[in-house]
C-alpha positions in Angstrom: 46.1 -21.0 -11.6 47.7 -20.5 -15.1 47.6 -23.5 -17.6 50.7 -25.8 -17.5 53.0 -25.5 -20.6 52.8 -29.2 -21.4 54.7 -29.0 -24.7 57.7 -27.2 -23.3 57.8 -29.5 -20.3 57.6 -32.7 -22.4 60.4 -31.4 -24.8 62.7 -30.8 -21.8 62.1 -34.2 -20.3 61.3 -36.4 -23.3 64.6 -38.5 -22.9 63.9 -39.5 -19.3 61.1 -42.0 -18.7 61.4 -41.7 -15.0 61.1 -37.9 -15.1 58.2 -38.2 -17.5 56.4 -40.1 -14.8 56.9 -37.1 -12.6 55.4 -35.0 -15.3 52.4 -37.2 -15.5 51.9 -36.8 -11.7 52.4 -33.0 -12.1 49.7 -32.9 -14.8 47.5 -35.0 -12.5 47.7 -32.4 -9.8 47.8 -29.2 -11.9 44.8 -30.1 -14.0 42.6 -30.3 -11.0 42.6 -26.5 -10.9 43.2 -25.5 -14.5 41.4 -26.1 -17.8 43.1 -27.6 -20.9 44.0 -25.3 -23.7 42.2 -25.6 -27.1 42.8 -28.9 -28.8 43.5 -28.9 -32.6 42.6 -31.8 -34.9 42.3 -32.2 -38.6 43.2 -28.5 -39.1 40.2 -27.4 -37.0 40.7 -25.5 -33.8 38.3 -26.6 -31.0 37.9 -25.3 -27.6 36.4 -28.0 -25.4 37.2 -27.5 -21.8 37.0 -31.1 -20.7 38.4 -32.1 -17.3 41.6 -34.1 -16.9 40.5 -37.7 -16.1 42.8 -37.9 -13.1 41.2 -34.9 -11.4 38.1 -34.5 -9.3 36.3 -36.9 -7.0 34.9 -40.4 -7.7 38.0 -41.9 -9.5 39.0 -45.5 -9.0 42.6 -46.4 -7.9 45.0 -47.2 -10.8 48.6 -48.2 -10.8 51.5 -46.0 -11.7 51.9 -47.5 -15.2 48.3 -46.6 -16.1 48.6 -43.2 -14.4 51.7 -42.5 -16.5 49.8 -43.6 -19.7 46.9 -41.3 -18.9 49.2 -38.4 -18.3 51.0 -39.0 -21.6 47.8 -39.4 -23.5 46.4 -36.2 -22.0 49.5 -34.3 -23.3 48.9 -35.8 -26.7 45.2 -34.8 -26.6 46.1 -31.3 -25.6 48.5 -30.9 -28.6 46.1 -32.3 -31.1 47.5 -35.8 -31.5 44.2 -37.4 -30.9 45.1 -40.7 -32.6 48.3 -41.1 -30.5 46.2 -40.3 -27.4 43.8 -43.1 -28.1 46.6 -45.5 -28.9 48.5 -44.7 -25.7 45.6 -45.8 -23.4 44.2 -48.5 -25.7 45.3 -51.4 -23.5 43.9 -50.1 -20.2 40.4 -50.4 -18.9 39.9 -48.2 -15.9 37.1 -45.6 -15.8 39.8 -42.9 -16.2 41.2 -44.3 -19.5 37.7 -45.0 -20.7 36.7 -41.4 -20.1 39.8 -40.2 -21.8 38.9 -42.2 -24.9 35.4 -40.7 -24.9 37.0 -37.2 -24.6 39.2 -38.0 -27.6 36.0 -38.8 -29.6 34.5 -35.6 -28.4 37.5 -33.5 -29.5 37.6 -35.3 -32.9 34.1 -34.0 -33.5 31.0 -35.0 -31.5 29.6 -38.1 -33.1 25.9 -38.9 -33.1 26.2 -41.4 -30.2 28.8 -39.7 -28.0 26.2 -38.3 -25.7 24.6 -41.7 -25.3 28.0 -43.3 -24.6 28.8 -40.7 -22.0 25.3 -41.2 -20.4 26.0 -44.9 -20.2 29.4 -44.1 -18.7 28.0 -41.9 -15.9 25.3 -44.4 -15.2 28.0 -47.0 -14.6 30.2 -44.6 -12.6 27.7 -42.1 -11.0 30.2 -40.7 -8.5 32.9 -39.8 -11.1 32.5 -36.0 -11.3 34.7 -35.6 -14.4 32.4 -37.9 -16.3 29.4 -35.7 -15.6 31.3 -32.5 -16.6 32.2 -34.2 -19.9 28.6 -35.3 -20.5 27.4 -31.8 -19.9 29.9 -30.4 -22.4 28.9 -33.0 -25.0 25.2 -32.3 -24.5 25.8 -28.6 -24.9 27.7 -29.1 -28.1 24.7 -31.1 -29.5 22.2 -28.5 -28.3 20.6 -30.7 -25.6 20.2 -28.0 -22.9 18.2 -30.3 -20.6 21.0 -32.9 -20.3 23.7 -30.3 -20.3 22.2 -28.4 -17.4 21.2 -31.5 -15.3 24.6 -33.0 -15.8 26.3 -29.7 -14.7 24.0 -29.7 -11.6 25.2 -33.2 -10.8 28.9 -32.4 -11.3 28.7 -29.4 -9.1 27.2 -31.5 -6.3 30.0 -34.0 -6.6 32.7 -31.4 -7.2 31.6 -28.3 -5.4 35.0 -26.6 -5.1 36.6 -27.7 -8.4 37.3 -25.7 -11.5 33.9 -26.6 -13.0 31.9 -25.8 -9.9 30.4 -22.7 -11.5 29.4 -24.4 -14.7 26.0 -25.2 -13.4 25.3 -21.6 -12.3 26.6 -20.2 -15.6 24.3 -22.4 -17.7 21.4 -21.6 -15.3 22.1 -17.9 -15.8 22.4 -18.2 -19.6 19.5 -20.5 -20.3 17.0 -19.7 -17.5 17.6 -16.4 -15.8 18.7 -14.4 -18.9 15.7 -15.8 -20.9 13.3 -14.7 -18.1 14.8 -11.2 -18.2 14.5 -11.0 -22.0 10.9 -12.4 -21.8 9.9 -9.7 -19.3 11.5 -7.0 -21.4 9.7 -8.3 -24.5 6.4 -8.4 -22.6 6.8 -4.9 -21.4 7.5 -3.9 -25.1 4.0 -5.3 -26.0 5.1 -8.5 -27.6 3.5 -11.2 -25.6 3.8 -14.0 -28.2 7.6 -13.5 -28.4 7.8 -13.2 -24.6 5.9 -16.5 -24.2 8.2 -18.3 -26.6 11.3 -17.2 -24.7 9.8 -18.0 -21.3 8.8 -21.5 -22.5 12.5 -22.2 -23.2 13.3 -21.3 -19.6 10.5 -23.4 -18.2 11.6 -26.4 -20.2 14.8 -26.4 -18.1 13.3 -25.1 -14.8 9.6 -26.1 -14.8 8.9 -24.7 -11.3 10.7 -21.3 -11.7 8.4 -18.8 -10.1 9.5 -15.8 -12.1 9.1 -17.7 -15.4 5.6 -19.0 -14.4 4.5 -15.5 -13.5 5.8 -14.0 -16.7 4.2 -16.9 -18.7 0.8 -16.1 -17.0 1.1 -12.4 -17.8 1.9 -13.2 -21.4 -1.1 -15.5 -21.6 -3.3 -12.8 -20.2 -2.2 -10.3 -22.8 -3.0 -13.0 -25.4 -6.4 -13.4 -23.8 -5.8 -17.0 -22.8 -7.4 -16.7 -19.3 -7.7 -20.4 -18.4 -4.1 -21.2 -19.3 -2.9 -18.2 -17.3 -5.0 -19.3 -14.3 -3.4 -22.7 -14.5 0.1 -21.2 -14.5 -0.7 -19.0 -11.6 -2.3 -21.7 -9.5 1.1 -23.5 -9.5 2.5 -20.5 -7.6 0.4 -21.0 -4.6 0.5 -18.1 -2.2 3.2 -16.1 -4.0 2.0 -12.5 -3.5 2.5 -11.5 -7.2 0.4 -14.5 -8.3 -2.4 -13.7 -5.8 -2.6 -10.1 -7.1 -2.7 -11.3 -10.7 -5.3 -13.9 -10.0 -7.4 -11.3 -8.1 -7.1 -9.0 -11.1 -8.4 -11.8 -13.3 -11.3 -12.5 -11.0 -12.2 -8.8 -10.9 -12.2 -8.6 -14.7 -14.6 -11.5 -14.7 -16.9 -9.9 -12.0 -16.0 -12.6 -9.5 -15.6 -10.1 -6.7 -15.9 -12.6 -3.8 -13.1 -14.7 -5.2 -11.0 -11.6 -5.7 -11.6 -10.6 -2.1 -10.5 -14.1 -0.9 -7.3 -13.9 -2.9 -6.5 -10.4 -1.8 -7.3 -11.3 1.8 -4.6 -14.0 1.6 -1.9 -11.4 0.9 0.6 -10.6 3.7 -0.7 -7.7 5.9 2.1 -5.4 4.9 1.8 -6.0 1.1 1.6 -2.6 -0.6 -1.2 -3.5 -2.9 -3.5 -5.2 -0.4 -5.5 -2.4 1.2 -6.3 -0.5 -2.0 -7.1 -3.6 -4.1 -9.2 -5.1 -1.3 -11.1 -1.8 -0.9 -11.8 -1.8 -4.6 -13.0 -5.5 -4.6 -15.2 -4.9 -1.6 -16.9 -1.9 -3.3 -17.4 -3.7 -6.5 -18.8 -6.7 -4.7 -21.2 -4.4 -2.9 -22.4 -3.1 -6.2 -22.8 -6.6 -7.6 -25.3 -7.5 -4.9 -27.3 -4.3 -5.1 -30.5 -4.0 -7.1 -30.5 -4.1 -10.9 -30.9 -0.3 -11.3 -27.5 0.1 -9.7 -26.0 -2.3 -12.2 -27.6 -0.4 -15.0 -26.1 2.9 -13.8 -22.6 1.5 -13.3 -22.5 0.0 -16.8 -24.3 2.8 -18.6 -22.7 4.2 -21.7 -24.5 7.5 -21.3 -25.2 8.3 -17.6 -28.3 10.2 -16.7 -28.6 12.5 -13.6 -30.6 9.8 -11.9 -27.8 7.3 -12.5 -25.1 9.7 -11.3 -26.8 10.0 -8.0 -27.1 6.2 -7.8 -23.4 5.7 -8.5 -22.3 8.3 -6.0 -24.3 6.7 -3.1 -23.4 3.2 -4.1 -19.7 3.9 -4.2 -19.7 6.2 -1.1 -22.4 4.6 1.1 -21.4 6.8 4.1 -23.2 9.7 2.3 -26.5 8.4 3.5 -25.7 9.1 7.1 -24.1 12.5 6.6 -25.8 15.5 8.1 -27.1 18.0 5.6 -30.0 20.3 4.7 -33.7 19.5 4.5 -34.8 16.8 2.2 -36.3 18.5 -0.9 -39.8 17.5 -2.1 -39.3 16.5 -5.7 -42.3 15.4 -7.6 -40.5 13.5 -10.3 -38.7 11.1 -8.1 -41.6 9.7 -6.2 -41.8 5.9 -6.4 -38.5 5.6 -8.3 -36.3 2.8 -7.0 -33.5 5.3 -7.0 -35.4 7.8 -4.9 -33.3 7.4 -1.8 -30.0 8.0 -3.6 -31.4 11.1 -5.4 -32.7 12.6 -2.2 -29.3 12.0 -0.5 -27.4 13.7 -3.3 -29.7 16.7 -3.3 -30.0 17.0 0.4 -26.3 17.2 0.7 -26.2 19.7 -2.2 -24.0 17.4 -4.2 -26.4 17.7 -7.1 -28.7 20.6 -8.0 -32.5 20.7 -8.4 -35.0 22.8 -10.3 -36.2 24.9 -7.3 -38.9 26.6 -9.3 -40.7 23.4 -10.5 -39.2 21.3 -7.7 -38.0 18.7 -10.3 -34.8 16.7 -10.5 -34.9 15.9 -14.2 -33.4 12.5 -13.6 -33.6 11.3 -17.2 -31.5 14.1 -18.5 -28.0 13.1 -19.7 -25.4 14.3 -17.2 -22.6 16.6 -18.5 -18.8 16.2 -17.9 -18.8 19.4 -15.8 -21.7 18.3 -13.7 -20.1 14.9 -13.0 -16.8 16.5 -11.9 -18.6 19.0 -9.7 -20.7 16.2 -8.0 -17.6 14.0 -7.4 -15.6 16.9 -5.9 -18.5 17.8 -3.6 -18.7 14.1 -2.6 -15.0 14.1 -1.8 -15.3 17.2 0.3 -18.2 15.9 2.3 -16.7 12.5 2.8 -13.2 13.7 3.7 -11.6 12.2 0.6 -8.8 13.7 -1.4 -10.1 15.5 -4.5 -9.4 13.8 -7.8 -6.4 14.8 -9.9 -8.0 15.7 -13.3 -6.1 15.3 -16.5 -5.6 18.9 -17.5 -3.3 19.9 -20.4 0.2 18.5 -19.8 -1.0 15.5 -17.8 -2.0 12.0 -18.9 -3.5 8.9 -17.3 0.1 7.8 -16.8 0.5 10.6 -14.3 -2.3 9.1 -12.2 -4.9 11.7 -13.2 -8.6 11.0 -14.0 -10.5 11.7 -17.2 -14.3 12.0 -17.8 -15.4 12.3 -21.4 -18.8 12.9 -22.9 -21.0 11.0 -23.1 -20.2 10.2 -19.5 -19.9 6.5 -18.9 -20.7 4.8 -15.6 -17.5 2.9 -15.3 -15.5 6.1 -15.8 -17.2 7.5 -12.7 -16.6 4.4 -10.8 -12.9 4.4 -11.6 -12.6 8.0 -10.4 -14.4 7.2 -7.2 -12.3 4.1 -6.6 -9.1 6.3 -7.0 -10.2 8.8 -4.5 -11.2 6.0 -2.1 -7.6 4.7 -2.5 -6.0 8.0 -2.0 -7.9 8.6 1.2 -5.9 5.7 2.8 -2.6 7.2 2.1 
């Protein structure tokens, strides 16, 4: 509804007191659905969208004389005559006139104690919606977002269909939702400290906001503040995104059983569940295998012996695959890795020195040898072959890279990726 032209109306009816009472009643009704125009005082133009004291729920009954005075004072307030407005209602003592006096003080220029006076006012009249709206506006002007937002929430509960019903949602959007979005954008841009600062502002107003807590935890992880990130995530309970992130943290710490427990709690149809759980299970299996397996997995320069160990550890089904005759290799006798080596050679995944009947297990494995062995493993096991990072492709395209010297974890990552692709 358009704003009422109060000045024009008052000029037309100034000579008639009885008609002015009708104007006051008109203002009382009209201002329930329209906001006042900017008030001007001391040469300064202010835009304070305070509600008309005779609008909204929670008002106390007042007689026609006081109602007329409130309407007249409201017109004076709207036209910048704040001293006249205060004088007009000075002799009345209803909540409506008290609120109008507080609004006059707010329009004059928020004093240091106006927020406290309004807080005392709504404490005394907790059902008076216009009081809560005015308190929210005063708190916003003074930069107190917590009080501004909580007061707006309260006013929207009391006055759900009034002209200020959306104030709560608008403040929530500006101070919480928009900050979370900016925080995520900043985090994606690689600025976790700035993201954390923005998210903390949102959490100060909405401490249990799941999106904010999740972004806070991700920021803390990038800042290598694991315990603080874990504390933030634990507040999110069974939220799938939190479970995945906690499982990633547990995996990075080598707590594979804990990672499996967290991933197992994901909904059955969660897209990350099967692959992540398969990875955790494989890594857990490696963690309980003998020390020579650990040494192979974490080796910075993998030997042929260690390559065979990694292949069989990551793809245990190789041991039961049918293949050729087991070769008699004199340099693998009594090695703890003998079984893995014989499996890899029996299946022709890895070559042997057929003249000397030696495996040469301590020789450093080459990049080409590693790729060939992995591709043979995939063929035998029914896995999709790896997508290697050839010219024009990068890791962002989902391809795999093996550099020299060949590292154990690089081989593990490739084998994990082909295990994952076999499920799709």
